[in-house]
C-alpha positions as CSV (number, residue, x, y, z in Angstrom):
1,M,0.0,0.0,0.0
2,N,1.3,3.4,-0.9
3,V,0.9,6.3,1.6
4,E,1.2,9.7,0.1
5,L,2.8,12.3,2.2
6,T,2.0,15.9,1.4
7,P,3.5,18.9,3.3
8,L,1.0,21.6,4.1
9,P,3.0,24.8,4.7
10,G,1.9,26.5,7.8
11,I,-0.4,23.7,8.8
12,G,1.4,20.3,9.0
13,V,1.5,17.1,7.0
14,R,-1.2,15.1,5.3
15,R,-0.8,11.4,4.8
16,M,-3.3,9.7,2.6
17,F,-3.9,6.3,1.0
18,T,-6.5,4.7,-1.3
19,T,-8.5,1.7,0.0
20,A,-9.1,-1.4,-2.1
21,E,-12.6,0.1,-2.8
22,G,-11.0,3.2,-4.2
23,R,-11.8,5.5,-1.3
24,R,-9.2,8.0,-0.1
25,V,-8.6,8.3,3.6
26,G,-5.8,9.8,5.7
27,V,-4.7,12.0,8.6
28,V,-3.6,15.6,8.7
29,R,-1.2,16.2,11.6
30,H,-1.0,19.9,12.5
31,H,2.4,21.2,13.6
32,P,1.3,23.5,16.4
33,G,-0.1,21.2,19.1
34,G,0.0,18.0,17.1
35,R,-3.8,18.0,16.5
36,R,-4.9,15.2,14.1
37,D,-7.7,15.4,11.6
38,L,-9.1,12.1,10.2
39,V,-10.0,12.9,6.6
40,H,-12.0,11.2,3.9
41,E,-12.2,12.5,0.3
42,S,-15.5,12.2,-1.6
43,P,-15.1,9.7,-4.5
44,D,-17.2,12.0,-6.7
45,D,-15.3,15.2,-5.9
46,P,-11.7,15.1,-4.7
47,D,-12.0,18.7,-3.5
48,A,-14.8,17.8,-1.1
49,T,-13.3,16.5,2.1
50,C,-15.0,15.3,5.3
51,S,-12.9,15.6,8.4
52,L,-13.0,14.7,12.1
53,T,-10.7,16.3,14.6
54,L,-9.2,13.9,17.2
55,T,-7.2,14.6,20.3
56,R,-4.1,12.5,21.0
57,S,-6.1,10.3,23.4
58,E,-8.9,9.9,20.8
59,A,-6.3,9.0,18.1
60,V,-4.8,6.4,20.5
61,A,-8.3,5.0,21.2
62,L,-9.1,4.7,17.5
63,A,-5.7,3.0,16.9
64,G,-6.6,0.5,19.6
65,L,-10.0,-0.2,17.9
66,L,-8.2,-0.8,14.7
67,G,-5.8,-3.3,16.4
68,I,-2.7,-1.1,16.7
69,L,-1.1,-1.5,20.2
70,D,0.2,2.0,20.5
71,V,0.7,5.3,18.7
72,L,4.1,6.9,19.2
73,D,5.1,10.5,18.5
74,V,8.3,10.7,16.5
75,V,10.1,14.0,16.6
76,T,11.8,14.8,13.3
77,V,14.5,17.4,12.7
78,A,11.9,19.7,10.9
79,E,9.7,19.7,14.1
80,V,12.5,20.7,16.5
């Protein structure tokens, strides 16, 4: 599976992938505060996006529901 990483200047980073059914889903991680938005693009209109903002604890809970044991923050040189 290919995950597309798109820098969003002044906002953060968007990571998206396409499901087997052709749906595009991903996460926007904002630089200030580390807020995460779960995003889903409309299959009919790629400019129409639905999003849900998650706190860190909500993101960890969702990861647990998906079967991931833990979500770790990794600090990169660009974030320091």
